[in-house]
Structure formats: C-alpha cells, structure tokens
N, CA, C and O atoms as a GROMACS GRO file, in nm:
protein
  604
    1MET      N    1   0.084  -0.118   0.000
    1MET     CA    2   0.000   0.000   0.000
    1MET      C    3   0.089   0.125   0.000
    1MET      O    4   0.189   0.133   0.071
    2ALA      N    5   0.049   0.218  -0.080
    2ALA     CA    6   0.126   0.341  -0.090
    2ALA      C    7   0.094   0.432   0.029
    2ALA      O    8  -0.008   0.416   0.096
    3ILE      N    9   0.182   0.524   0.052
    3ILE     CA   10   0.165   0.618   0.164
    3ILE      C   11   0.037   0.698   0.145
    3ILE      O   12  -0.034   0.724   0.242
    4ARG      N   13   0.009   0.736   0.025
    4ARG     CA   14  -0.112   0.814  -0.003
    4ARG      C   15  -0.238   0.735   0.037
    4ARG      O   16  -0.328   0.792   0.098
    5GLU      N   17  -0.244   0.608   0.005
    5GLU     CA   18  -0.358   0.524   0.041
    5GLU      C   19  -0.368   0.507   0.193
    5GLU      O   20  -0.478   0.506   0.249
    6ARG      N   21  -0.253   0.492   0.259
    6ARG     CA   22  -0.254   0.481   0.404
    6ARG      C   23  -0.308   0.608   0.469
    6ARG      O   24  -0.388   0.602   0.563
    7VAL      N   25  -0.266   0.722   0.419
    7VAL     CA   26  -0.312   0.849   0.474
    7VAL      C   27  -0.463   0.862   0.454
    7VAL      O   28  -0.535   0.902   0.545
    8ILE      N   29  -0.511   0.827   0.335
    8ILE     CA   30  -0.655   0.834   0.308
    8ILE      C   31  -0.731   0.739   0.401
    8ILE      O   32  -0.836   0.774   0.454
    9LEU      N   33  -0.679   0.620   0.420
    9LEU     CA   34  -0.740   0.522   0.509
    9LEU      C   35  -0.742   0.571   0.654
    9LEU      O   36  -0.843   0.555   0.723
   10ILE      N   37  -0.634   0.632   0.701
   10ILE     CA   38  -0.626   0.685   0.838
   10ILE      C   39  -0.724   0.800   0.855
   10ILE      O   40  -0.794   0.807   0.956
   11VAL      N   41  -0.729   0.890   0.758
   11VAL     CA   42  -0.822   1.004   0.765
   11VAL      C   43  -0.967   0.954   0.765
   11VAL      O   44  -1.049   1.002   0.844
   12ALA      N   45  -0.998   0.859   0.678
   12ALA     CA   46  -1.134   0.804   0.674
   12ALA      C   47  -1.169   0.735   0.806
   12ALA      O   48  -1.282   0.747   0.854
   13SER      N   49  -1.073   0.662   0.863
   13SER     CA   50  -1.097   0.596   0.992
   13SER      C   51  -1.121   0.698   1.102
   13SER      O   52  -1.210   0.679   1.185
   14LEU      N   53  -1.044   0.805   1.103
   14LEU     CA   54  -1.064   0.910   1.202
   14LEU      C   55  -1.201   0.976   1.187
   14LEU      O   56  -1.268   1.003   1.287
   15ILE      N   57  -1.243   1.001   1.065
   15ILE     CA   58  -1.375   1.060   1.042
   15ILE      C   59  -1.486   0.967   1.091
   15ILE      O   60  -1.580   1.011   1.157
   16VAL      N   61  -1.474   0.839   1.059
   16VAL     CA   62  -1.573   0.740   1.105
   16VAL      C   63  -1.573   0.733   1.258
   16VAL      O   64  -1.679   0.725   1.320
   17LEU      N   65  -1.456   0.736   1.319
   17LEU     CA   66  -1.444   0.732   1.465
   17LEU      C   67  -1.509   0.856   1.528
   17LEU      O   68  -1.582   0.844   1.626
   18ILE      N   69  -1.484   0.972   1.472
   18ILE     CA   70  -1.542   1.096   1.525
   18ILE      C   71  -1.695   1.093   1.512
   18ILE      O   72  -1.765   1.130   1.606
   19ILE      N   73  -1.745   1.048   1.399
   19ILE     CA   74  -1.890   1.039   1.380
   19ILE      C   75  -1.950   0.938   1.478
   19ILE      O   76  -2.056   0.963   1.535
   20ALA      N   77  -1.885   0.825   1.497
   20ALA     CA   78  -1.936   0.723   1.589
   20ALA      C   79  -1.937   0.774   1.733
   20ALA      O   80  -2.034   0.754   1.805
   21VAL      N   81  -1.830   0.840   1.775
   21VAL     CA   82  -1.825   0.895   1.911
   21VAL      C   83  -1.932   1.001   1.928
   21VAL      O   84  -1.999   1.005   2.032
   22ASP      N   85  -1.950   1.085   1.829
   22ASP     CA   86  -2.052   1.189   1.837
   22ASP      C   87  -2.192   1.129   1.849
   22ASP      O   88  -2.270   1.170   1.935
   23SER      N   89  -2.223   1.034   1.764
   23SER     CA   90  -2.359   0.980   1.764
   23SER      C   91  -2.386   0.885   1.881
   23SER      O   92  -2.498   0.880   1.931
   24LEU      N   93  -2.286   0.811   1.925
   24LEU     CA   94  -2.308   0.714   2.031
   24LEU      C   95  -2.286   0.770   2.171
   24LEU      O   96  -2.348   0.723   2.266
   25VAL      N   97  -2.200   0.867   2.185
   25VAL     CA   98  -2.168   0.917   2.319
   25VAL      C   99  -2.221   1.059   2.340
   25VAL      O  100  -2.303   1.082   2.429
   26ILE      N  101  -2.176   1.150   2.259
   26ILE     CA  102  -2.209   1.291   2.281
   26ILE      C  103  -2.357   1.318   2.264
   26ILE      O  104  -2.416   1.387   2.347
   27GLN      N  105  -2.419   1.266   2.160
   27GLN     CA  106  -2.562   1.288   2.139
   27GLN      C  107  -2.646   1.225   2.250
   27GLN      O  108  -2.744   1.285   2.295
   28GLU      N  109  -2.609   1.107   2.294
   28GLU     CA  110  -2.681   1.041   2.404
   28GLU      C  111  -2.670   1.122   2.533
   28GLU      O  112  -2.768   1.138   2.605
   29MET      N  113  -2.551   1.172   2.561
   29MET     CA  114  -2.534   1.255   2.681
   29MET      C  115  -2.615   1.384   2.670
   29MET      O  116  -2.673   1.429   2.769
   30TYR      N  117  -2.619   1.442   2.552
   30TYR     CA  118  -2.696   1.564   2.532
   30TYR      C  119  -2.846   1.539   2.553
   30TYR      O  120  -2.914   1.619   2.617
   31LEU      N  121  -2.896   1.427   2.499
   31LEU     CA  122  -3.038   1.394   2.516
   31LEU      C  123  -3.071   1.368   2.662
   31LEU      O  124  -3.175   1.412   2.712
   32LYS      N  125  -2.984   1.296   2.731
   32LYS     CA  126  -3.007   1.269   2.873
   32LYS      C  127  -3.001   1.398   2.954
   32LYS      O  128  -3.076   1.414   3.050
   33SER      N  129  -2.913   1.487   2.917
   33SER     CA  130  -2.903   1.616   2.985
   33SER      C  131  -3.030   1.698   2.965
   33SER      O  132  -3.080   1.760   3.059
   34GLN      N  133  -3.083   1.698   2.844
   34GLN     CA  134  -3.209   1.769   2.818
   34GLN      C  135  -3.323   1.709   2.899
   34GLN      O  136  -3.404   1.782   2.956
   35LEU      N  137  -3.331   1.577   2.903
   35LEU     CA  138  -3.436   1.510   2.979
   35LEU      C  139  -3.424   1.543   3.127
   35LEU      O  140  -3.526   1.568   3.192
   36MET      N  141  -3.304   1.544   3.180
   36MET     CA  142  -3.284   1.576   3.321
   36MET      C  143  -3.322   1.723   3.348
   36MET      O  144  -3.382   1.752   3.452
   37ASP      N  145  -3.289   1.813   3.257
   37ASP     CA  146  -3.328   1.953   3.273
   37ASP      C  147  -3.480   1.967   3.277
   37ASP      O  148  -3.533   2.045   3.356
   38GLU      N  149  -3.550   1.893   3.192
   38GLU     CA  150  -3.696   1.896   3.191
   38GLU      C  151  -3.752   1.842   3.322
   38GLU      O  152  -3.848   1.898   3.376
   39LYS      N  153  -3.694   1.735   3.373
   39LYS     CA  154  -3.740   1.679   3.501
   39LYS      C  155  -3.717   1.777   3.615
   39LYS      O  156  -3.801   1.790   3.704
   40ILE      N  157  -3.604   1.846   3.613
   40ILE     CA  158  -3.575   1.945   3.717
   40ILE      C  159  -3.676   2.059   3.710
   40ILE      O  160  -3.726   2.102   3.814
   41GLU      N  161  -3.706   2.107   3.591
   41GLU     CA  162  -3.804   2.215   3.576
   41GLU      C  163  -3.942   2.169   3.625
   41GLU      O  164  -4.013   2.246   3.690
   42GLN      N  165  -3.979   2.045   3.594
   42GLN     CA  166  -4.107   1.993   3.639
   42GLN      C  167  -4.110   1.982   3.790
   42GLN      O  168  -4.210   2.016   3.853
   43ALA      N  169  -4.000   1.937   3.849
   43ALA     CA  170  -3.992   1.925   3.995
   43ALA      C  171  -4.001   2.063   4.060
   43ALA      O  172  -4.063   2.077   4.165
   44LYS      N  173  -3.939   2.163   4.000
   44LYS     CA  174  -3.947   2.300   4.054
   44LYS      C  175  -4.091   2.351   4.048
   44LYS      O  176  -4.140   2.413   4.142
   45ASP      N  177  -4.158   2.324   3.935
   45ASP     CA  178  -4.298   2.364   3.923
   45ASP      C  179  -4.384   2.296   4.028
   45ASP      O  180  -4.469   2.359   4.090
   46ASP      N  181  -4.362   2.166   4.048
   46ASP     CA  182  -4.438   2.091   4.149
   46ASP      C  183  -4.410   2.146   4.289
   46ASP      O  184  -4.502   2.159   4.370
   47LEU      N  185  -4.284   2.177   4.317
   47LEU     CA  186  -4.249   2.231   4.448
   47LEU      C  187  -4.316   2.367   4.471
   47LEU      O  188  -4.369   2.392   4.579
   48ASP      N  189  -4.315   2.453   4.370
   48ASP     CA  190  -4.382   2.583   4.382
   48ASP      C  191  -4.531   2.565   4.408
   48ASP      O  192  -4.590   2.634   4.492
   49TRP      N  193  -4.592   2.470   4.335
   49TRP     CA  194  -4.735   2.444   4.353
   49TRP      C  195  -4.764   2.395   4.494
   49TRP      O  196  -4.861   2.437   4.558
   50MET      N  197  -4.679   2.304   4.544
   50MET     CA  198  -4.699   2.251   4.678
   50MET      C  199  -4.679   2.359   4.785
   50MET      O  200  -4.751   2.362   4.884
   51ARG      N  201  -4.583   2.447   4.764
   51ARG     CA  202  -4.561   2.556   4.861
   51ARG      C  203  -4.683   2.647   4.868
   51ARG      O  204  -4.725   2.688   4.976
   52VAL      N  205  -4.740   2.679   4.753
   52VAL     CA  206  -4.860   2.762   4.752
   52VAL      C  207  -4.974   2.690   4.823
   52VAL      O  208  -5.048   2.750   4.901
   53ALA      N  209  -4.988   2.561   4.795
   53ALA     CA  210  -5.096   2.484   4.858
   53ALA      C  211  -5.074   2.473   5.009
   53ALA      O  212  -5.171   2.478   5.085
   54VAL      N  213  -4.951   2.457   5.053
   54VAL     CA  214  -4.922   2.448   5.196
   54VAL      C  215  -4.954   2.581   5.265
   54VAL      O  216  -5.003   2.582   5.378
   55ASN      N  217  -4.928   2.691   5.198
   55ASN     CA  218  -4.960   2.821   5.256
   55ASN      C  219  -5.110   2.840   5.272
   55ASN      O  220  -5.154   2.920   5.355
   56ARG      N  221  -5.188   2.767   5.195
   56ARG     CA  222  -5.334   2.775   5.209
   56ARG      C  223  -5.386   2.686   5.320
   56ARG      O  224  -5.505   2.691   5.353
   57LEU      N  225  -5.298   2.604   5.379
   57LEU     CA  226  -5.343   2.517   5.488
   57LEU      C  227  -5.394   2.600   5.604
   57LEU      O  228  -5.346   2.711   5.627
   58PRO      N  229  -5.490   2.547   5.676
   58PRO     CA  230  -5.542   2.622   5.790
   58PRO      C  231  -5.436   2.639   5.899
   58PRO      O  232  -5.350   2.553   5.918
   59SER      N  233  -5.444   2.749   5.966
   59SER     CA  234  -5.350   2.778   6.074
   59SER      C  235  -5.380   2.688   6.193
   59SER      O  236  -5.496   2.661   6.224
   60GLN      N  237  -5.276   2.642   6.259
   60GLN     CA  238  -5.294   2.554   6.374
   60GLN      C  239  -5.287   2.631   6.505
   60GLN      O  240  -5.271   2.570   6.611
   61LYS      N  241  -5.297   2.762   6.499
   61LYS     CA  242  -5.289   2.841   6.621
   61LYS      C  243  -5.416   2.828   6.704
   61LYS      O  244  -5.417   2.863   6.822
   62LYS      N  245  -5.521   2.778   6.643
   62LYS     CA  246  -5.642   2.751   6.720
   62LYS      C  247  -5.611   2.645   6.824
   62LYS      O  248  -5.520   2.564   6.807
   63ALA      N  249  -5.685   2.645   6.928
   63ALA     CA  250  -5.658   2.551   7.037
   63ALA      C  251  -5.686   2.408   6.992
   63ALA      O  252  -5.800   2.372   6.961
   64ALA      N  253  -5.581   2.328   6.988
   64ALA     CA  254  -5.598   2.186   6.962
   64ALA      C  255  -5.622   2.119   7.096
   64ALA      O  256  -5.605   2.182   7.200
   65GLY      N  257  -5.659   1.998   7.094
   65GLY     CA  258  -5.678   1.925   7.219
   65GLY      C  259  -5.822   1.888   7.243
   65GLY      O  260  -5.858   1.851   7.354
   66LYS      N  261  -5.904   1.896   7.140
   66LYS     CA  262  -6.043   1.855   7.156
   66LYS      C  263  -6.056   1.704   7.162
   66LYS      O  264  -6.158   1.652   7.206
   67VAL      N  265  -5.952   1.634   7.118
   67VAL     CA  266  -5.954   1.488   7.121
   67VAL      C  267  -5.890   1.445   7.252
   67VAL      O  268  -5.778   1.486   7.285
   68LYS      N  269  -5.960   1.362   7.325
   68LYS     CA  270  -5.913   1.319   7.457
   68LYS      C  271  -5.795   1.222   7.443
   68LYS      O  272  -5.783   1.152   7.342
   69PRO      N  273  -5.709   1.219   7.544
   69PRO     CA  274  -5.597   1.125   7.542
   69PRO      C  275  -5.645   0.981   7.523
   69PRO      O  276  -5.748   0.941   7.578
   70GLY      N  277  -5.570   0.907   7.446
   70GLY     CA  278  -5.604   0.767   7.422
   70GLY      C  279  -5.698   0.746   7.304
   70GLY      O  280  -5.711   0.635   7.254
   71ARG      N  281  -5.763   0.852   7.259
   71ARG     CA  282  -5.858   0.839   7.148
   71ARG      C  283  -5.804   0.899   7.019
   71ARG      O  284  -5.876   0.902   6.918
   72ILE      N  285  -5.683   0.946   7.020
   72ILE     CA  286  -5.627   1.012   6.902
   72ILE      C  287  -5.622   0.918   6.783
   72ILE      O  288  -5.652   0.959   6.671
   73VAL      N  289  -5.584   0.793   6.805
   73VAL     CA  290  -5.573   0.696   6.696
   73VAL      C  291  -5.711   0.669   6.636
   73VAL      O  292  -5.725   0.662   6.513
   74ASN      N  293  -5.812   0.653   6.719
   74ASN     CA  294  -5.947   0.631   6.669
   74ASN      C  295  -5.996   0.751   6.589
   74ASN      O  296  -6.057   0.736   6.483
   75TYR      N  297  -5.970   0.870   6.640
   75TYR     CA  298  -6.013   0.992   6.572
   75TYR      C  299  -5.947   1.003   6.434
   75TYR      O  300  -6.014   1.031   6.334
   76ILE      N  301  -5.816   0.981   6.428
   76ILE     CA  302  -5.743   0.989   6.300
   76ILE      C  303  -5.796   0.883   6.203
   76ILE      O  304  -5.815   0.911   6.085
   77ASP      N  305  -5.818   0.763   6.253
   77ASP     CA  306  -5.869   0.655   6.168
   77ASP      C  307  -6.005   0.692   6.110
   77ASP      O  308  -6.032   0.666   5.993
   78GLN      N  309  -6.092   0.751   6.191
   78GLN     CA  310  -6.224   0.793   6.142
   78GLN      C  311  -6.211   0.901   6.035
   78GLN      O  312  -6.279   0.896   5.933
   79GLN      N  313  -6.123   0.998   6.058
   79GLN     CA  314  -6.106   1.106   5.961
   79GLN      C  315  -6.046   1.055   5.830
   79GLN      O  316  -6.083   1.101   5.722
   80ILE      N  317  -5.954   0.961   5.840
   80ILE     CA  318  -5.894   0.902   5.719
   80ILE      C  319  -6.002   0.829   5.639
   80ILE      O  320  -6.006   0.839   5.516
   81ALA      N  321  -6.087   0.756   5.707
   81ALA     CA  322  -6.195   0.684   5.639
   81ALA      C  323  -6.291   0.783   5.574
   81ALA      O  324  -6.334   0.762   5.460
   82ARG      N  325  -6.325   0.891   5.643
   82ARG     CA  326  -6.418   0.991   5.588
   82ARG      C  327  -6.360   1.061   5.465
   82ARG      O  328  -6.434   1.098   5.373
   83GLN      N  329  -6.233   1.079   5.462
   83GLN     CA  330  -6.169   1.149   5.350
   83GLN      C  331  -6.132   1.053   5.236
   83GLN      O  332  -6.077   1.097   5.135
   84GLY      N  333  -6.159   0.926   5.251
   84GLY     CA  334  -6.130   0.828   5.146
   84GLY      C  335  -5.981   0.798   5.131
   84GLY      O  336  -5.934   0.768   5.021
   85LEU      N  337  -5.907   0.805   5.241
   85LEU     CA  338  -5.763   0.781   5.236
   85LEU      C  339  -5.723   0.647   5.297
   85LEU      O  340  -5.604   0.619   5.314
   86LYS      N  341  -5.822   0.565   5.330
   86LYS     CA  342  -5.794   0.438   5.396
   86LYS      C  343  -5.701   0.349   5.312
   86LYS      O  344  -5.612   0.283   5.366
   87LYS      N  345  -5.722   0.348   5.182
   87LYS     CA  346  -5.640   0.263   5.094
   87LYS      C  347  -5.496   0.314   5.082
   87LYS      O  348  -5.407   0.240   5.042
   88ASN      N  349  -5.475   0.441   5.118
   88ASN     CA  350  -5.342   0.500   5.109
   88ASN      C  351  -5.262   0.486   5.239
   88ASN      O  352  -5.142   0.512   5.241
   89MET      N  353  -5.329   0.445   5.347
   89MET     CA  354  -5.262   0.437   5.476
   89MET      C  355  -5.172   0.314   5.481
   89MET      O  356  -5.218   0.201   5.463
   90LEU      N  357  -5.043   0.339   5.507
   90LEU     CA  358  -4.948   0.229   5.521
   90LEU      C  359  -4.933   0.188   5.666
   90LEU      O  360  -4.925   0.070   5.698
   91GLN      N  361  -4.929   0.289   5.756
   91GLN     CA  362  -4.901   0.258   5.895
   91GLN      C  363  -4.950   0.373   5.984
   91GLN      O  364  -4.939   0.490   5.949
   92MET      N  365  -5.004   0.336   6.100
   92MET     CA  366  -5.036   0.434   6.203
   92MET      C  367  -4.988   0.374   6.335
   92MET      O  368  -5.030   0.266   6.376
   93THR      N  369  -4.899   0.448   6.401
   93THR     CA  370  -4.840   0.401   6.525
   93THR      C  371  -4.868   0.500   6.637
   93THR      O  372  -4.832   0.617   6.626
   94PRO      N  373  -4.933   0.455   6.745
   94PRO     CA  374  -4.953   0.546   6.858
   94PRO      C  375  -4.819   0.582   6.922
   94PRO      O  376  -4.730   0.499   6.933
   95VAL      N  377  -4.807   0.708   6.964
   95VAL     CA  378  -4.689   0.754   7.035
   95VAL      C  379  -4.739   0.800   7.172
   95VAL      O  380  -4.802   0.904   7.184
   96LYS      N  381  -4.709   0.721   7.273
   96LYS     CA  382  -4.760   0.742   7.408
   96LYS      C  383  -4.912   0.744   7.404
   96LYS      O  384  -4.974   0.664   7.334
   97ASP      N  385  -4.973   0.837   7.478
   97ASP     CA  386  -5.118   0.838   7.489
   97ASP      C  387  -5.181   0.956   7.416
   97ASP      O  388  -5.303   0.970   7.411
   98HIS      N  389  -5.097   1.042   7.358
   98HIS     CA  390  -5.148   1.168   7.309
   98HIS      C  391  -5.116   1.200   7.164
   98HIS      O  392  -5.154   1.307   7.116
   99SER      N  393  -5.047   1.112   7.093
   99SER     CA  394  -5.015   1.141   6.954
   99SER      C  395  -4.999   1.011   6.875
   99SER      O  396  -4.995   0.901   6.931
  100ALA      N  397  -4.989   1.028   6.744
  100ALA     CA  398  -4.974   0.912   6.656
  100ALA      C  399  -4.889   0.952   6.536
  100ALA      O  400  -4.894   1.065   6.488
  101ARG      N  401  -4.811   0.856   6.490
  101ARG     CA  402  -4.731   0.873   6.369
  101ARG      C  403  -4.805   0.802   6.256
  101ARG      O  404  -4.848   0.688   6.271
  102LEU      N  405  -4.820   0.872   6.144
  102LEU     CA  406  -4.902   0.823   6.034
  102LEU      C  407  -4.822   0.828   5.904
  102LEU      O  408  -4.754   0.926   5.876
  103ARG      N  409  -4.832   0.721   5.824
  103ARG     CA  410  -4.768   0.717   5.693
  103ARG      C  411  -4.872   0.685   5.588
  103ARG      O  412  -4.946   0.587   5.600
  104LEU      N  413  -4.878   0.769   5.485
  104LEU     CA  414  -4.970   0.751   5.373
  104LEU      C  415  -4.890   0.744   5.244
  104LEU      O  416  -4.787   0.810   5.230
  105SER      N  417  -4.936   0.664   5.150
  105SER     CA  418  -4.865   0.645   5.024
  105SER      C  419  -4.953   0.684   4.907
  105SER      O  420  -5.073   0.657   4.907
  106ASP      N  421  -4.894   0.748   4.808
  106ASP     CA  422  -4.962   0.787   4.684
  106ASP      C  423  -5.094   0.859   4.711
  106ASP      O  424  -5.200   0.819   4.663
  107VAL      N  425  -5.086   0.967   4.788
  107VAL     CA  426  -5.204   1.044   4.824
  107VAL      C  427  -5.217   1.162   4.727
  107VAL      O  428  -5.120   1.233   4.701
  108GLU      N  429  -5.336   1.181   4.676
  108GLU     CA  430  -5.360   1.299   4.594
  108GLU      C  431  -5.347   1.421   4.685
  108GLU      O  432  -5.406   1.425   4.793
  109PHE      N  433  -5.269   1.520   4.642
  109PHE     CA  434  -5.238   1.633   4.728
  109PHE      C  435  -5.363   1.709   4.771
  109PHE      O  436  -5.371   1.756   4.884
  110ASN      N  437  -5.461   1.721   4.682
  110ASN     CA  438  -5.585   1.790   4.719
  110ASN      C  439  -5.660   1.716   4.828
  110ASN      O  440  -5.719   1.778   4.917
  111LYS      N  441  -5.660   1.582   4.824
  111LYS     CA  442  -5.724   1.504   4.930
  111LYS      C  443  -5.651   1.522   5.062
  111LYS      O  444  -5.713   1.526   5.168
  112LEU      N  445  -5.518   1.534   5.055
  112LEU     CA  446  -5.440   1.558   5.176
  112LEU      C  447  -5.478   1.693   5.238
  112LEU      O  448  -5.490   1.704   5.360
  113LEU      N  449  -5.496   1.794   5.155
  113LEU     CA  450  -5.538   1.925   5.205
  113LEU      C  451  -5.676   1.917   5.270
  113LEU      O  452  -5.700   1.979   5.374
  114LYS      N  453  -5.767   1.841   5.210
  114LYS     CA  454  -5.900   1.824   5.268
  114LYS      C  455  -5.891   1.752   5.403
  114LYS      O  456  -5.964   1.786   5.496
  115PHE      N  457  -5.802   1.654   5.414
  115PHE     CA  458  -5.781   1.585   5.541
  115PHE      C  459  -5.731   1.682   5.647
  115PHE      O  460  -5.780   1.680   5.760
  116PHE      N  461  -5.634   1.766   5.611
  116PHE     CA  462  -5.582   1.865   5.706
  116PHE      C  463  -5.693   1.961   5.750
  116PHE      O  464  -5.701   1.997   5.867
  117THR      N  465  -5.777   2.001   5.656
  117THR     CA  466  -5.887   2.090   5.690
  117THR      C  467  -5.985   2.022   5.784
  117THR      O  468  -6.038   2.085   5.875
  118ALA      N  469  -6.010   1.893   5.762
  118ALA     CA  470  -6.106   1.819   5.845
  118ALA      C  471  -6.058   1.806   5.990
  118ALA      O  472  -6.141   1.806   6.081
  119ILE      N  473  -5.930   1.795   6.012
  119ILE     CA  474  -5.880   1.777   6.148
  119ILE      C  475  -5.840   1.910   6.213
  119ILE      O  476  -5.799   1.912   6.329
  120GLU      N  477  -5.853   2.019   6.139
  120GLU     CA  478  -5.815   2.150   6.192
  120GLU      C  479  -5.890   2.182   6.322
  120GLU      O  480  -6.012   2.163   6.332
  121GLY      N  481  -5.816   2.229   6.419
  121GLY     CA  482  -5.876   2.269   6.545
  121GLY      C  483  -5.899   2.155   6.643
  121GLY      O  484  -5.917   2.180   6.762
  122SER      N  485  -5.900   2.032   6.596
  122SER     CA  486  -5.922   1.918   6.685
  122SER      C  487  -5.791   1.856   6.730
  122SER      O  488  -5.778   1.811   6.844
  123VAL      N  489  -5.695   1.855   6.642
  123VAL     CA  490  -5.563   1.799   6.674
  123VAL      C  491  -5.456   1.894   6.621
  123VAL      O  492  -5.485   1.988   6.547
  124LEU      N  493  -5.334   1.869   6.661
  124LEU     CA  494  -5.221   1.952   6.621
  124LEU      C  495  -5.127   1.866   6.536
  124LEU      O  496  -5.088   1.756   6.576
  125ILE      N  497  -5.091   1.916   6.419
  125ILE     CA  498  -4.995   1.845   6.334
  125ILE      C  499  -4.856   1.889   6.377
  125ILE      O  500  -4.816   2.004   6.356
  126GLN      N  501  -4.783   1.798   6.438
  126GLN     CA  502  -4.650   1.829   6.492
  126GLN      C  503  -4.542   1.826   6.384
  126GLN      O  504  -4.448   1.905   6.388
  127GLU      N  505  -4.556   1.735   6.290
  127GLU     CA  506  -4.452   1.716   6.190
  127GLU      C  507  -4.514   1.665   6.062
  127GLU      O  508  -4.602   1.578   6.065
  128VAL      N  509  -4.470   1.719   5.948
  128VAL     CA  510  -4.517   1.672   5.817
  128VAL      C  511  -4.397   1.657   5.726
  128VAL      O  512  -4.312   1.746   5.718
  129ARG      N  513  -4.389   1.544   5.658
  129ARG     CA  514  -4.287   1.521   5.556
  129ARG      C  515  -4.357   1.477   5.430
  129ARG      O  516  -4.429   1.377   5.429
  130LEU      N  517  -4.336   1.551   5.322
  130LEU     CA  518  -4.395   1.519   5.193
  130LEU      C  519  -4.284   1.478   5.098
  130LEU      O  520  -4.182   1.546   5.086
  131LEU      N  521  -4.305   1.367   5.030
  131LEU     CA  522  -4.212   1.321   4.928
  131LEU      C  523  -4.290   1.303   4.798
  131LEU      O  524  -4.394   1.238   4.798
  132PRO      N  525  -4.242   1.359   4.690
  132PRO     CA  526  -4.314   1.344   4.563
  132PRO      C  527  -4.310   1.201   4.513
  132PRO      O  528  -4.218   1.125   4.542
  133THR      N  529  -4.413   1.167   4.437
  133THR     CA  530  -4.416   1.034   4.373
  133THR      C  531  -4.391   1.054   4.225
  133THR      O  532  -4.369   1.166   4.179
  134ASP      N  533  -4.394   0.945   4.150
  134ASP     CA  534  -4.375   0.954   4.006
  134ASP      C  535  -4.495   1.016   3.936
  134ASP      O  536  -4.484   1.062   3.822
  135THR      N  537  -4.610   1.017   4.003
  135THR     CA  538  -4.732   1.072   3.945
  135THR      C  539  -4.749   1.216   3.989
  135THR      O  540  -4.740   1.248   4.108
  136LYS      N  541  -4.773   1.302   3.894
  136LYS     CA  542  -4.789   1.445   3.923
  136LYS      C  543  -4.912   1.467   4.012
  136LYS      O  544  -5.019   1.412   3.985
  137GLY      N  545  -4.896   1.547   4.118
  137GLY     CA  546  -5.006   1.578   4.207
  137GLY      C  547  -5.027   1.478   4.319
  137GLY      O  548  -5.121   1.493   4.397
  138PHE      N  549  -4.942   1.378   4.328
  138PHE     CA  550  -4.951   1.277   4.432
  138PHE      C  551  -4.825   1.280   4.517
  138PHE      O  552  -4.716   1.306   4.465
  139VAL      N  553  -4.839   1.253   4.646
  139VAL     CA  554  -4.725   1.257   4.739
  139VAL      C  555  -4.731   1.139   4.834
  139VAL      O  556  -4.836   1.078   4.854
  140ASN      N  557  -4.616   1.108   4.892
  140ASN     CA  558  -4.608   1.018   5.005
  140ASN      C  559  -4.594   1.106   5.129
  140ASN      O  560  -4.520   1.205   5.127
  141VAL      N  561  -4.666   1.073   5.236
  141VAL     CA  562  -4.674   1.160   5.352
  141VAL      C  563  -4.636   1.083   5.478
  141VAL      O  564  -4.675   0.967   5.497
  142SER      N  565  -4.561   1.150   5.563
  142SER     CA  566  -4.533   1.100   5.696
  142SER      C  567  -4.562   1.215   5.790
  142SER      O  568  -4.509   1.325   5.772
  143LEU      N  569  -4.648   1.191   5.892
  143LEU     CA  570  -4.679   1.299   5.983
  143LEU      C  571  -4.702   1.250   6.124
  143LEU      O  572  -4.734   1.133   6.149
  144VAL      N  573  -4.684   1.343   6.216
  144VAL     CA  574  -4.710   1.316   6.357
  144VAL      C  575  -4.822   1.408   6.399
  144VAL      O  576  -4.813   1.530   6.385
  145ILE      N  577  -4.931   1.348   6.451
  145ILE     CA  578  -5.048   1.423   6.492
  145ILE      C  579  -5.064   1.406   6.642
  145ILE      O  580  -5.051   1.296   6.696
  146SER      N  581  -5.093   1.518   6.710
  146SER     CA  582  -5.103   1.516   6.856
  146SER      C  583  -5.235   1.581   6.898
  146SER      O  584  -5.296   1.657   6.823
  147ASN      N  585  -5.278   1.550   7.019
  147ASN     CA  586  -5.398   1.615   7.071
  147ASN      C  587  -5.363   1.746   7.140
  147ASN      O  588  -5.447   1.805   7.209
  148GLY      N  589  -5.241   1.793   7.124
  148GLY     CA  590  -5.199   1.922   7.179
  148GLY      C  591  -5.120   1.911   7.306
  148GLY      O  592  -5.064   2.010   7.353
  149ARG      N  593  -5.113   1.793   7.364
  149ARG     CA  594  -5.035   1.776   7.485
  149ARG      C  595  -4.888   1.757   7.444
  149ARG      O  596  -4.860   1.741   7.326
  150SER      N  597  -4.799   1.758   7.536
  150SER     CA  598  -4.656   1.750   7.503
  150SER      C  599  -4.621   1.614   7.447
  150SER      O  600  -4.677   1.511   7.484
  151ILE      N  601  -4.527   1.618   7.355
  151ILE     CA  602  -4.483   1.492   7.291
  151ILE      C  603  -4.371   1.430   7.366
  151ILE      O  604  -4.321   1.324   7.327
   0.00000   0.00000   0.00000
C-alpha cells in the first residue's frame, strides 16, 4: 500500500471514529441532559405548587386538644376513612397516649389538604414530611399528629 492510500485510510478511519463517538456518546449525553433539565423544571414547578398549597393550609394556632388522650388513633382513623384515604394508609403508630405517627402512600395532594382541613382545630400536626411520587399531584406523607399535649 502506498503512503497516499494509508493516509486516506487513516483520515477516513478518524472521520468514522469521530462520527461514531458523536452519535453514540455525545448525542446520548446531550439527550439525557435535556431530559434531566426537563425533570428538574417539572420538579421546581411541582415544588412551587406545593408551597402555595401548603400556605393555604389552615393555621394551627387555634386551640388543639379537643380529642381526649387515648382516642387520638381512633379519631385519626375515622377522619382518614371519611376522607377516602384508607387505601393509602401504610401505617399508624400510637406515640404514648397523646399522639400518633401516620404514613400515607400515593395520596392525591388535594385530598391531603381536605384531610388537614377536616382535622383543623381538633388535633395539632406536629410534623409533616412530603415526598413526591412519580405521578404528578400525588405525594407520600409521613406525619405526627397530637392532641396538643406534650410529645
């Protein structure tokens, strides 16, 4: 093979290599980066929506404690059933005699707000943790509800 043919072969191989790297690596990374940017923007929008919705929650400055000690679990269970969240309840654990820890899965955020409104003034929400799910407008919830006595 002549030097000229070798040079042409090397140049053609380099061009094929550059095109292959571009299409197999760089383009894939670019597409994944775009997809991740879209997911981040969607998550920011969801977070903003949830913050606005949380600000609309009723104030808990009203006197809680209408639920007697020992009955907090029964009261929460009744309210969950009334709000149609029974199928979403994963766990409810009494904490001493005056509060309960509750975990709900895949709850529609609007239903969660209705639940909070239903228990307003009767109990005190000590702690709330919301985790987004894969479905827009749905969250996983962990909360501690008390009858207003010390935890």
